[in-house]
N, C-alpha and C positions, 0 to 999 in steps of 0.2 A: 122518442122515435128517431130523431135526427141523428142521436149518438149511435144507435143501433145500425141505421142505415150507413153511416160513415164507417163503422167497424166492418160490415159486410162488404162494402166496396173495397177496403183495404185488403181484406182476405181474398176476395176474388182477384184483385190485382197481383197479389203475391202468387196465387195459383197460376195465373196467365204468364207471370215472369218465369215460373218453372217450365212451362211448356215451351216458351220462346227460347229458354236457355238450352233446350235439347237441340235445337236446330241452329242457333248462333253460338257455337261453342268458342269462338275466338273472343268474344266479349265477355268480360266478367259479369256474373250475374247481378251483383250489386249496381253496376251501371245500368243494366236493363231495368232494374227496379226503380232507380232514381228517374230514368227517362220516362217510364210509365206513370210514375207519380207526378212528375212535372207536367205531363200531358193532362192528367186529371185536374191538377190544380189550375192550369190555364184554361182549360175548358169549363170547369165549374165556376171559377172566379170567387169561390168561397174558401176562405182560409180556415184551417183547423187549429183551434185555440188549445194549446197543451198545458195542463197543470204540471208544473216541474216535479213536485213531490209525487204525484200519482204516476207520472212517467217513469221516474226512477224506480218506484216500487214494482211497477208491472213489468218492466223489461230487464232490469239489472239482475235482480236475485236469481231468476230462473236461468238466465243465460250463463252467469258465472257458476251456478250449481250444476248445470249440465256439463259444462266444459271440465269442471273438477271431477265430476262423477265418471266421465269417460277417459280422462287421461290415464295412460298406463302408469300404474304406481311403480312398477319395476324400473321403468325408464326415468321416473322422477327421482328415484334413489340413485340410479347409475349416473345420471347427468345433473344431479341437484346443484353441484357447484357452479357449473356453467349457466344453468337456468336462473339461480338466484342472482348471480352477477348481472345478468341481462334484465331480469325482472325487477330488481330492487335498485341496484347501483346505477344502471343506465336510466332508470326512471328518475331518480333524484338528480342525476347529472343533467337530464333533459329538462326537467322542471326549472332548475336553477339557471342553466345556460340559455335555454329557449325563452324562459321568462324575461331575462335581461335583454335579450335580443329583441323580443317583441316590444318591450317598453322603449328601447332605444330607437326602434323604427317608428313607433307610434307613441310619442311622449303624451298624447292626450289620453291614452289608455292608462288608467291607474296601474300601479306596479302589482297590487293584489289581483287585479283582473287579468293582467298579463300572466301571472303565476297560475291563476285558475285555467287560463287558456292552455298554457304549456302543460298543465297537469292532465287535461283531457286529451291532448295531443300525444301524451306518452304511451298509452296503451296501443298495442299492435293488434292486427286481425289475422290470425293464422288461418281461419276458415276461408277468407277471401283468397289468401295466397294459395291454398290447396285447390280452390276452385279454378284458379288461373293455370296451374300446372296439371289439372286433371287428376290429381293424386299420384301421378307418376312423374318420372324425371328428377324429382328432388330426392337426394340421399335420405334414407329412413332416419338416420341419426339426426341429420340436420332438421328434419321435419318434426321429430320429437322435441328438439331444443326450441324451435320456434313456437310449437304448440304449448310447451311448458312456459316459456316466456310470455305468451299471450294470456295464459291462464293467471299467472301471478302478477303480471304488470297491469292487468285490468284492476286488481284489488289495490295494488300499491298506488297506481295513478289516481284512482278515484278517492283513495284515502287522502292523498295530497291535495285533491280538488276540495275536499271537505275543509281542510285546514285553510286553504286559500279563501274559500267563501267566508269561513268564520272570521278570518282576518279583515275581509272587506266589510263584513256586517258590523263587527265591533270597532274597527279602525285601529286596532292594536295587534301586535304580534310579539311574542317572547319565545326565544329559543328554548329556554329552560321550561317554560309552561307548556310549549308545543311538544317537547320530549315527553313530559309526564303524561300529557293528554294522549299522545300516541301510544304510549305503553299501556295506558288503561284501555283505549279504544281497541288497540290491536289484540293485546293479550285477552281482554274480556270478550271481544268479538269471536276470536278463535274458540275460546272455551265454551261459549254459548252455542256455537255451531256444533261442536262435539257433543255437548250434553243433549241437544234437541235431537240429533240423529240417534244417539245411544238410547234415549227414552223410547223413541218411536220403534227402533229395531227391537228392543226388548219386548215391547207391547205386541208387536206384529208377530214375533217368534213364538210368544205364548199363545196367541190366538191361533196360529197356524198349527201348533201342535195339538190344540184343543179341538179345533173345528175344521182344520184343513185350509188350504190356500184359496183366496179369491182374487185372481189377477187384477180385475178391474178395481177392486177396492184398495189393493195393495199399491198399484201404480198411482192412483189418484192420491193416496196418503203420501207417497214419496214426492209427488209434484207440489204438494202443499208445504213440504218441509222447508224449502228455501224461504218462502214467505214467512213461516213461523220463526225461523231462526233470525231473519232480517228484522222483523218487527219486535221480537224479544230484545235483541241487542240494542236497537234504536231506542227502545223504551228505557233501557238502563244506561243511555248515553255512551254506548259502545259502538263499534264499527258494524253496521249490519251488512256491509259488503264482505268484510272478512268473515263474518258468521256464515253467510251464504257459501263462500268458497270452502271454509272448514267443514261445512255440512256435507258438501259434495265430496271432499277428499275422504271424510270419515266414512261415508257410505261406499266409497270405492274400496276402502280397506276391509269393510266388513264381509263375511262369507255369505254368498247366495248360491251355494251349490247344492242345496237340498233337492232331492229328486222331485219332490212335490212342487217345486217352484219353477219348473220348466216353462210353463205357459207365461209366468210372470216375466222371465227373462227375455223370452222372445217377443212378447207384446210390449215390454218396457223399452227395448231397443227401438222399436218402430215408433212408439209414441214420443220418445226423446228426440228422434230425428225429426219428426213432424213438427214438434214445438219448436226446436231450435231453428229449423228453416223458416217457420212462420214468423217468429219474433224478429229474427234478423231481417227478413224480407219486409216486414211492417215498418221497421225503422228506416230502411232506405227508401221505402215509398213515401213515408212521411217527410223525409229530406226532400225528395223530388216535389212533393206537393207544396212545400214551403218556398221552393226556389222562385216561382213567378212573383210572389209577394216580396222576397228578398231583393230581387232584381229591381223591382219597381222602386224600392226604398233605398237603392244604391246611393243616390246623391245624399240622402239624410245620413246614411251610415258612414259615407266618406267624410261628411262634415264632423260627425261624432268622433272619427278616428283622427281628426286633425288635418284633413286635406287642405292644401294652400288655397287661399281665395283670390287667385290671380284672374279669375274669369268665371263665367257661369258654369256651374258643376252639372251639366246634363249627364244623362245615363251613360253614354259611350265613355266620357272622360272619367266619370266616377268608377265604372267597371274597370277601366284600363289602370287607373291608380290603385285601386283595391287589388286587382289581379297581380300587379308587380309585387305587392306586399305578400300576397299569398305565395307567389314563386320564391320570394326571399325567405319566408318562413319554412317552406319545403326544403330549400337548400340548406338552411341552418339545421333542420332536424336530420337531414342526411349526413351533414358534416359531423354533427355531434355523435350520431350513431357510428359512423365510420371510425372516428377517433377512438370511441369506447371499445368497439369490437376489435380494432387493430391492437390497441393496448392490452386488452384482455387475452388475445391470442399470443402476443409476446410474453406475457406473464405466465400463461399456461404452458408455452413451449419451454421457458426457462425452468419452470417447476418440473416438467418431464424430463429435461436434461440432467437435472440434479438427482432424478430418481432412476437414471440409467436408461432412458428411453429417448434418445436424441431424434429419432425419426417420427416422433409422434405427431408433429405438425404437418407432415406431408411435404411434397415438392413445393419449391417457390411459386411456380405457376398456379398449382392448386390452392395454395394459401391465398394468393391474390384474388382468385375467383371465388373462393369461399368467403372472404371478407366482403366481397362486392355483392354476392348473393345474400348474405345475411343483412347487409345494409339496405338493399333494395326491398327485401322482404319485409321491412318494417312498415307496411302500408297501414293506414288508418281506416277504421271501419265502424261497425255498429256501436261499439262501446264509447268510442269518441263522440259519436253523434248523440247517443243517449246521455252522456255526460254533459255535454255543452248545452243540450236542451233542458237539462235539469237545473241550470243556473237560476237562482231566484229572480223574479221579475222586479221585485221591490227591495230597495236597501233598507227602507223604513217607511213609515206611513207617508205617502205622497212623494216619496223620493225614489226614483227608478234606479235599479242596480246599474252602476257605471260601466258602460261598454259592453252590455249584454248582446245587443244586436251586432256589434262589430266582431265579438267573439264567435257568435253563431256563424256569421258570414265567413270569417277566416277559417274556422274549423270545417265547414262545409267545403270551402275551396280546397283545402289541404286533402280532404277525402277524395275529392273529384279529380285532383291532379295525381295523387299517389297511386290510386287504383290503375288507371290506364298506363301510367309510367311503368308500374311493376308488370303489368300484363305484357308490355312490349319487350322489356328487357330481361325478365326471368327465363323464358324459353331459350333465349340466346345464351345467357350465362350458365344455365344448368346443363347444356349440351355436353355429355360425357363427363360431368362432375361426379366425383366419388370421394368418400371420406374413409379414413382408416377404420377398420373393423366393420365395414359394411357387408351386405350381402350374406348375413349369417342367418336371417330369419327363416328362409326356406329349409335349410339344414336343421335349424332348431325345431321347427315344426315336425320334420320327419322323425327326429329323435324322440319328440314327445309322443307322436303316433305310435312308434314302436314300444314305448313304455306303456302306453295305454293298452296296446294289443297284448303285451306280456301279463299285464294285470287281469285282462279279461280271460286270458288262458288259464292263469292260476285259479281264478274264481270258477270257471267251467270244469276244471280238473277236480276241484273240491266237491262241486255239486254232483259230478259224475260218480265219484267214489263214495258219496253219502247215499246214493241209491242202492238199496238192498237188492241182490240178484233175484230174490224170491218175491219182490214187490210187483204188483200188477203194472203193466206197461213198461217194465224195466228195459225191454228191448228198444221200445220207442225213445226212451230217455237216452240210451246209449247212442242210437242212430243220430238224434238230434245234436247231442253233445259233441260227437266225433265231427260232424258236418260243420258245426260252428267253430270248433277248434282248428279245423283245417282252413277256414276262412281268415281266422286271426293269425294263424302261423304264416300266411302269405304276406302279412303286414309287418312281420318282424325280420329284419335283415340280419343275417349272420356277419359279424365284424370281420371274419376271415374270408368272406365271399370275395371273389375277384371283382375288379371294378366293372368289367364288361357284363358279368353276370347280374351285378347289382343294377346296372343301368337297365338290363333287359327285365329284371323283376320290376322295377318301377314302371317301366313302359307297359308291362303286362297288366299292372293294376290300373294304370290310366286308361288303357283300352277297355278293361272290364268296367270301369266307372262310366266311360262313354256309352257302352252297350246298355248298361243299367239305365242311364239317363234316357237313352232312346226308348227303352221299354216304359219307363215311367211317363213319358210324354205321350206315348201311345195309349197307355191306361187313361190319361187325362182326357184325350180326345174321345175315347170311348165313353168315359163317365160323363163328359158334356153332351154326347149324343143321347145317352140314356135319360139325362135330365131334360133335354129338349123334347123327347118323345113321351115325357111324363111316365117313364117306367120306374123311376125312383122319386122319393119325396125330396123336398128341399133340404130338410134336416139331414138325410142321408147323404145328399150331395155335398153339403157343406162340410160335413165331418170327414168324408172320404177325400174331398179336394184338399182340405187342411193337411191330411196325412201325406198326400202326394206332394204338396208343396214343400213340407219338411224333408221328404226324401230327395226331391230335386235340389234343394238347397245344399244338402249334405254331399250329394253326388257331384254338384257343380263345384264344390270346394275340393273334392278328391281329385278332380282332374287337374287342379293347379299344383297339388303337392307331388 
């Protein structure tokens, strides 16, 4: 009962943070969730004891799976080189560099624990960055790069964490052995993720062809996939983290365009959004809940970290000493990221010049701001917290894991510093920033809309010609076909059309969408009145309201194009 009560409190707190976030738009939502969690932890005075293995299983696989499932595969192929450079190369650079810096700053912390802390600090949180910018202001290409980096560096950082923890538990580390173990864990984990999704997809496709689609069962099955992939890979001593990522990316590449799965796609998107918001929110609320206890233990944590014994270590002195080290670690992470991004940009510019594209890097001022934005956007978030909380409590029987409390304090401090720092700096740095090849999405969607309209016209013409003139209701079929064909012809732009006429045509379609939207809203108001007066049943109301919601969503998007 106590566990269920704690879960309900966490869920209610996440829901409340969502409501507050709509009104306090300048504060990143993770900080709101941390503050609410801290208030609950202080008011209750009851700590939440977390099982590291259970915490890792519950939060990491679904979060990585959903990120991989949602990431645009086309952008991953187009920007794969840049993303891999940041997600793998920068992670290794950060683990090695930051690990040695942490050990140099805090010699009392073992090198293996320092590497483990550096590993959990290497993943970035693109969701938090997007929340700070409101989804706008950031160039789309840069947004995709940061999202792709966050997706892959979650996996690479957590794999490095597993190696660091293994070194701490065994007391030995071999580069050759680590390389072989990494190849087995990484390759096997990726293969397991692909196999699990392929098997589930084949089974579901067969069931859908035989008995039709059931959105609730299909979505639930897909949500269980990351746990199945993770547990299967871990059982084989492979990387469950990479298995979850591979499962999401494989599902992303599989077709889900069958007309019978419309409801599954619509409901799946909403369910995915809800789960991702909930899991991220619970992690940050848990961080806040732990803060009062961590602050009370600050003197003990400072002593574990090797604070000088020149006088009594009360809480303010301990917090100040630890805070300076948090600031030093944040500075080291920013410096490492700045160096790597700058060098990567220089290399990519040199490659572009050799390929005959000397202007690919953009103007010097833009380059500096681009490097600055990319550096500051490396905020730490949910995966960092989940990773550090997953550190084992015990090294072996009766021996605590060295420096675990220190690592949790420092990781929490880095999160709490990087989030507000980015929220203050990013809006200023992003003002007027653009990247080469930007602002093509709207035109790309217009071209796609025209192609879809031409396909619809061809199908309508075929259906019209297939109707025999002697058939019953032939005139009705002809009238309906001509009316629909006229609707789709208005969506196809003539390539030779003058620019003014093309703008006028687009504006006419937008006005038509606005009028249709007003009509749909009037229909919804009338439907609500009929339901209130009990003129229609609840079943009829739900069915018709769902239809109107779909129409409004489609028309709302048409106004943007």
